C-alpha positions in Angstrom: 0.0 0.0 -0.2 1.0 3.2 -0.8 2.1 6.1 1.9 0.6 9.4 1.9 2.3 12.3 0.1 3.7 15.1 1.6 1.9 18.2 -0.6 4.1 20.9 1.4 5.9 22.1 -1.5 3.7 21.2 -4.2 0.8 23.8 -3.7 3.1 26.4 -4.4 2.4 27.9 -7.8 5.1 27.0 -10.9 5.8 29.8 -11.8 6.3 33.3 -9.8 4.5 35.7 -12.3 1.3 32.7 -12.7 -1.4 34.3 -11.6 -4.4 32.6 -10.3 -7.4 32.5 -12.3 -10.2 34.9 -11.1 -13.7 33.2 -10.4 -15.4 35.8 -11.5 -13.7 35.4 -15.0 -14.5 31.7 -14.9 -18.8 32.5 -14.1 -18.8 35.4 -16.4 -17.5 32.7 -19.2 -19.3 29.6 -18.4 -22.5 31.4 -17.7 -22.2 32.4 -22.1 -23.1 28.8 -22.0 -25.8 28.7 -19.0 -28.2 26.2 -20.3 -25.8 23.3 -20.8 -23.7 24.0 -17.9 -26.4 24.2 -15.6 -28.2 21.5 -17.5 -25.3 19.0 -16.6 -24.9 20.5 -12.7 -28.3 19.2 -12.6 -28.4 15.9 -14.5 -24.7 15.6 -12.0 -26.8 15.8 -8.8 -29.9 13.7 -9.4 -27.3 11.2 -10.5 -25.1 11.7 -6.8 -28.5 11.6 -4.5 -30.3 8.3 -5.9 -27.0 6.5 -5.6 -26.3 7.8 -2.0 -29.8 6.9 -1.1 -29.6 3.7 -3.1 -26.7 2.8 -0.8 -28.2 4.7 2.5 -32.1 4.5 2.5 -32.0 8.2 4.2 -29.2 11.0 3.1 -29.4 12.5 6.5 -27.2 10.1 7.3 -25.1 10.3 4.0 -24.1 13.4 5.0 -22.6 12.6 8.1 -20.7 10.5 6.9 -19.5 12.4 4.2 -18.5 14.9 7.6 -16.4 12.8 9.5 -14.8 11.7 5.6 -14.7 15.2 5.1 -12.6 15.7 8.5 -10.3 13.0 8.3 -9.3 14.8 4.8 -8.9 17.5 6.2 -6.4 16.1 8.6 -4.7 14.6 6.1 -4.2 18.5 4.3 -3.2 20.0 7.3 -0.4 18.1 7.9 0.6 18.4 3.8 0.0 14.9 3.2 -2.4 13.7 0.2 -3.6 9.7 -0.6 -4.3 9.4 -4.5 -8.0 7.2 -4.7 -6.8 3.5 -5.3 -4.1 4.1 -2.0 -7.3 5.7 -0.2 -9.7 2.4 -0.8 -6.6 0.2 0.2 -6.6 0.9 3.6 -8.2 -1.4 6.1 -10.5 1.6 7.5 -9.3 5.1 9.0 -9.2 6.5 12.5 -11.2 10.1 13.9 -9.6 10.7 16.3 -12.5 12.7 18.0 -16.4 14.1 17.1 -18.1 17.5 19.0 -21.6 16.7 18.3 -22.3 20.0 19.1 -19.5 21.2 15.9 -21.0 18.8 13.9 -24.4 20.1 14.7 -23.5 23.9 14.3 -22.2 22.7 10.5 -24.3 21.2 9.6 -27.5 22.7 10.6 -29.2 19.3 11.8 -30.4 18.7 16.0 -27.3 17.5 17.7 -29.6 14.4 19.0 -30.3 14.1 15.7 -26.5 13.3 14.7 -26.0 11.1 17.6 -29.0 9.0 16.6 -27.9 9.1 12.9 -24.6 8.4 13.9 -25.8 5.2 16.2 -27.5 4.0 13.2 -24.7 4.1 11.0 -22.6 2.0 14.3 -26.3 -0.5 13.9 -25.9 -0.9 10.3 -22.2 -1.9 10.0 -20.8 1.5 8.1 -19.1 2.9 11.4 -17.8 1.2 15.1 -17.0 3.8 18.1 -13.7 3.1 20.1 -14.5 5.7 23.3 -13.8 9.0 21.8 -12.8 7.5 18.1 -15.0 6.7 15.1 -13.4 3.9 12.4 -14.8 3.0 9.4 -13.6 0.5 8.3 -13.4 -1.1 4.7 -16.5 -2.1 3.7 -17.5 1.0 5.0 -14.9 2.7 2.5 -16.3 0.9 -0.5 -19.8 1.8 0.5 -18.6 5.6 -0.8 -16.1 4.9 -3.1 -17.5 7.7 -5.9 -17.7 5.2 -8.8 -20.5 6.8 -10.3 -19.9 10.2 -9.1 -16.3 10.7 -10.3 -17.3 9.9 -14.0 -19.9 11.9 -14.2 -18.0 14.8 -12.1 -15.3 14.3 -14.5 -17.3 15.1 -17.5 -18.8 18.3 -15.8 -14.8 20.2 -15.3 -14.2 18.6 -18.5 -16.9 20.1 -20.7 -16.3 23.7 -19.0 -13.1 23.8 -19.7 -14.1 23.3 -23.1 -16.7 26.4 -22.7 -13.6 28.6 -21.6 -11.5 27.1 -24.0 -9.5 29.8 -26.3 -10.2 33.0 -23.5 -6.1 33.6 -23.3 -6.2 33.9 -20.0 -7.4 30.1 -19.8 -5.7 27.7 -22.5 -6.0 25.0 -24.1 -9.2 22.7 -22.8 -8.7 19.8 -20.1 -9.5 16.4 -21.8 -11.5 14.6 -19.7 -9.2 11.6 -19.7 -6.7 14.3 -17.6 -10.1 15.0 -15.3 -10.2 11.7 -14.5 -6.4 11.3 -13.5 -5.9 14.0 -12.1 -8.4 13.5 -9.7 -7.3 9.5 -9.4 -3.8 11.1 -7.9 -4.5 13.4 -5.9 -8.3 12.2 -4.8 -8.0 13.5 -1.3 -7.2 17.0 -2.1 -9.7 16.7 -5.0 -12.4 15.4 -2.9 -12.4 17.4 0.1 -12.2 20.5 -2.6 -15.8 18.7 -3.9 -17.1 18.4 -0.3 -16.8 21.3 0.4 -18.9 22.6 -2.4 -21.5 19.2 -2.3 -22.0 19.7 2.1 -22.6 23.2 2.1 -24.8 22.6 -0.7 -26.7 19.9 0.2 -27.5 21.6 3.7 -28.7 24.5 2.2 -31.4 22.6 -0.2 -32.4 20.9 3.7 -33.1 24.4 5.5 -35.2 25.0 2.1 -36.8 21.7 1.4 -37.2 20.8 5.2 -34.8 17.3 4.0 -32.5 16.4 1.6 -34.9 13.7 -0.3 -38.0 16.7 -0.4 -35.2 18.3 -2.7 -34.2 15.1 -4.8 -38.1 14.9 -5.7 -38.2 18.7 -6.3 -35.2 18.0 -8.1 -36.2 15.6 -11.1 -39.0 18.1 -11.8 -36.8 20.8 -12.8 -34.7 18.4 -14.6 -38.0 17.7 -16.5 -38.3 21.8 -17.1 -34.5 22.1 -17.8 -34.1 19.5 -20.7 -37.4 21.1 -22.0 -35.3 24.5 -21.9 -32.1 22.3 -23.9 -34.6 21.7 -26.2 -35.9 24.5 -27.1 -32.6 26.6 -26.8 -31.3 24.1 -29.8 -34.1 24.7 -31.3 -33.1 28.9 -31.0 -36.5 29.5 -29.2 -35.0 31.0 -26.5 -33.7 35.0 -26.0 -30.0 34.6 -24.0 -30.3 38.9 -23.6 -32.4 37.2 -20.7 -31.5 34.2 -19.5 -28.6 34.7 -17.2 -31.2 37.3 -14.9 -34.1 35.3 -15.2 -32.8 32.0 -15.9 -35.6 29.6 -12.8 -38.1 31.7 -14.5 -37.3 30.5 -17.9 -37.0 26.8 -16.4 -40.8 27.3 -14.5 -41.8 29.1 -17.4 -40.4 26.6 -21.1 -43.5 25.0 -22.4 -43.0 21.4 -20.9 -45.8 19.0 -22.9 -45.5 16.6 -20.2 -44.7 16.2 -16.7 -43.1 13.7 -14.0 -44.9 11.9 -12.1 -44.9 9.6 -8.6 -44.1 6.4 -10.3 -41.1 8.3 -12.7 -39.7 10.1 -9.5 -39.9 6.8 -7.4 -37.8 5.1 -10.4 -35.2 7.8 -11.1 -34.9 8.6 -7.3 -34.8 5.2 -5.6 -37.5 7.1 -3.2 -40.2 4.8 -2.7 -43.2 5.8 -4.1 -45.3 6.4 -1.2 -42.7 8.9 0.2 -42.3 10.3 -3.0 -46.0 11.1 -2.9 -45.8 12.6 0.4 -43.3 15.5 -0.4 -45.4 16.5 -3.4 -48.4 16.6 -1.4 -45.6 19.8 0.7 -44.3 21.0 -2.3 -47.7 21.5 -4.0 -49.3 23.0 -0.8 -46.2 25.2 -0.6 -46.4 26.5 -4.5 -43.1 24.7 -5.5 -44.7 22.6 -8.3 -48.1 22.4 -9.4 -50.1 19.3 -11.2 -51.7 18.7 -14.3 -54.8 16.7 -15.3 -52.9 14.0 -16.0 -51.3 13.9 -12.2 -48.2 15.1 -13.3 -46.1 17.5 -12.1 -44.8 20.8 -13.3 -42.6 23.7 -11.3 -44.8 26.8 -10.7 -43.4 30.0 -8.9 -45.7 30.8 -6.0 -44.8 31.3 -2.3 -42.2 32.1 -0.4 -39.9 29.1 -0.2 -39.5 29.5 -3.9 -38.0 32.9 -2.6 -35.5 31.3 -0.6 -34.7 28.8 -4.0 -33.5 31.6 -6.2 -31.3 33.4 -3.9 -30.1 29.5 -3.1 -29.4 29.7 -6.9 -27.5 32.5 -7.0 -25.1 32.0 -4.2 -24.7 27.8 -5.8 -24.2 29.8 -9.2 -20.9 31.3 -7.2 -19.7 28.6 -4.7 -19.5 26.6 -8.2 -17.4 29.0 -10.2 -15.3 29.2 -7.6 -15.2 25.0 -7.2 -13.7 25.2 -11.3 -11.2 27.9 -10.4 -10.1 25.6 -7.9 -9.9 22.7 -9.4 -8.5 24.8 -12.7 -5.9 25.9 -10.9 -5.1 22.7 -9.5 -4.7 21.1 -12.4 -3.2 24.3 -14.8 -1.2 26.2 -12.1 0.0 23.8 -9.6 3.1 21.5 -9.4 0.9 18.4 -9.3 1.2 17.0 -12.1 -0.5 13.5 -13.4 
């Protein structure tokens, strides 16, 4: 098994005159192709969460486990060390020396007793075990959350966005999908730590808006259907680009959709039981986030305070995703990390 590699010097940019990418420029350029960019992002989120739910049947438990992994990787990074994907998943277990339920509760905005219960459930499921103040995640647990599907989709997401930035004097050429994958695999704990710093707050913000992450997933399936029809209309030159960035959610919501999404389809895609999906749909309809047509198919709606929260969150997500991509591009193009 390979030992962790020290990264202290590798985090220094190779050229003194090298200027790091400006996240504002990255954001501006990505949103020139905003439909493709956010269409891919929504597909990525739905695939990732469906896979997670299929494994854990409880997305709060999954987020707690991600938090513990992020804590381990952060401690590794603080010691200027990193591991490749293969090296990390060859470990028999990882030890998290101590946890503070109050800190986890505060950061995840989940009640302390809920955090305690989720950790106990993870222990009962055999995903982790506690020894005193230590939490130990064994090989079975590590393999359960190995991001096979996520790696492929995230790699594609990074590659396509680099393709959209190609030719800009400050960016240069695109980064091939294979090079992105090799880079992530080689510097896995660094790259996945950066990803979780984006993903965990993203999920918690949606949990705060929708009451739980599963409800967000149900809403996201309906939103993805609208996104698909927006992409289709754009390909037919039916979208006015000059209004797109400032009113993107309105465009998605108001785009003409011939067929909505029914509860059974959402259950099949998300892996969430149909009865649970129906319960979530009723709440979303009550909050005027979704509406139902005569075929009992669900469409997006734009009324109610929840939609205002969704719109504000979307603005923040746009900036955070641009920051994430800027950091990834800097790692691949500007740092001493090499494939």
